[in-house]
Each structure stands twice: as C-alpha cells, then as structure tokens.
C-alpha positions, 0 to 999 in steps of 0.5 A: 231720324232722317226718314222723318223729314218731309219729302225724304223717300229713303234713308239707309244708315251704315254704322260700320262705315259711318255713312248715311244714304238719303234719297230726297226731293231737293225741291221740297227739302234741303240738306240743312233740314236733314242735317238738323234732324240727324243732329237732334238725336246726337249725331252729325252730318257732313253736307259738303260734297267736295271733301267729305271724307277729309272732313270726316277724318278731321272730325274723328281725329278731334273726337278721339283727341277729346276722348283721350283727354276726358279719359285721362282726366277721369282716371286721374280723379278716379284713382284717388277715389279708389285709394280713399275707399280702399286704404283710408276708409276710416278717415272721416273726410274721405266720403266728402272728398270722394263725393266731390271727385266723383261728381267731377268725373261723372258730370264733367268728364261723363257729361256727354253720356247724359247729353246723348241719353237725353237727346235719345230720350226726347225721340223715344229711343235708347242706346248705350249712352242711355244705359251708361247714364242711367246706371251711373246716375242711379249709383251716384244718387244712391251714394249721395243719399247714403253720404247725406244720410250719414251726415244727418245721423251724425248731426242728430246724434250731436243735437240729441247729446247736447240736449241731454248734456251728454256731449259735455260729459263725453267731452270732459271724459274723452278730452276732444271730439271725434277721436273715434271712441264709442259713447255708451249705447246711444252713440256711434263712432265718428 
C-alpha cells in the first residue's frame, strides 16, 4: 500500500523483522501520508526516528497482552458451549445458550478478524484474517439458520395443533407441555 502513495519510488516489506523500507520524495509526500496508507490495510507504522525500536517493542507487548486476554475470554465462553453440546445436548434451552455464548466469542473476542478482513477486502486483498472471518462467519450463519428454523418448526407445530384442538387433548393426556413425549405421527419431541 505504501507504494501506491504518490512520489514513493520504492517500498520493501520484511514481514519477519516487521520492517518497511520506503524511498520517497519528502518535498511531495510526508511520512503521515505513508502511515495513513499503511493503516488503511490494517497495519501500523511508527514514524518517529529516535526511539522506533522501543515503540515497536512497547506496541508488541500491548498487542500480546490484549491477545492473551481475548484468548482467555474466548476459551472461558467456549468451554460451556462444548459441554452443552456434548453433555446436555437434549436440554431444550441449550441451543439458545450456545447461540448467545458463540455470538459473544465470535463478535467480541473475534472482532479483529472481521475488521482486518474488511480492510483487506476494501483494497482487493485477502489474508489469513479473511480466511478466518469467512469460515467462522459462514459456520455461524449456518448454525443460526438451523437454530431459528428449529424454533420456527416448533412454533408452527404448536400453531397447527392448537387449531385442530390436538394441543388441548395432548395436554390433558400428558399433564404438561414439553415433557419430551412424542405425539402421534404429526408431532415431534421438544
């Protein structure tokens, strides 16, 4: 991106050392314009010449601390999702609890993947953030659709049974709603 700034003759990136070497004409372009171009694709650029390495180390420490906190939060909310799915899979509210916990993990702790993927997409590029955002986003939408579709099926069944009077007869026979018994051939367990 730095090479697209006017009057930049050459820009070389070394990802291993996290360095960008830019050769430009200072009369036509200043360092802030190059910094804005680099920031527009999701990276940052330290412009100070005096203590650039100390600033870089400080920013890396802050990023690592934030990443550790986000990972811990995601793990703490993911463990209940796994337990609900594996141990309490027949518990009725489990799907909704898992949906809420997964939404928090994906859109709070995983927000940076979507933000960086969007920045890359705006410039016609893709990276690992794009892959993570697309794959987790599609999986989330698929699960969301199935969870909402299951609710729709249950509500339609209740509506149809109440129209036909079957719901009242079932209630009298079973004693309560939602006890897991199967109703004839046109009902299902909920």
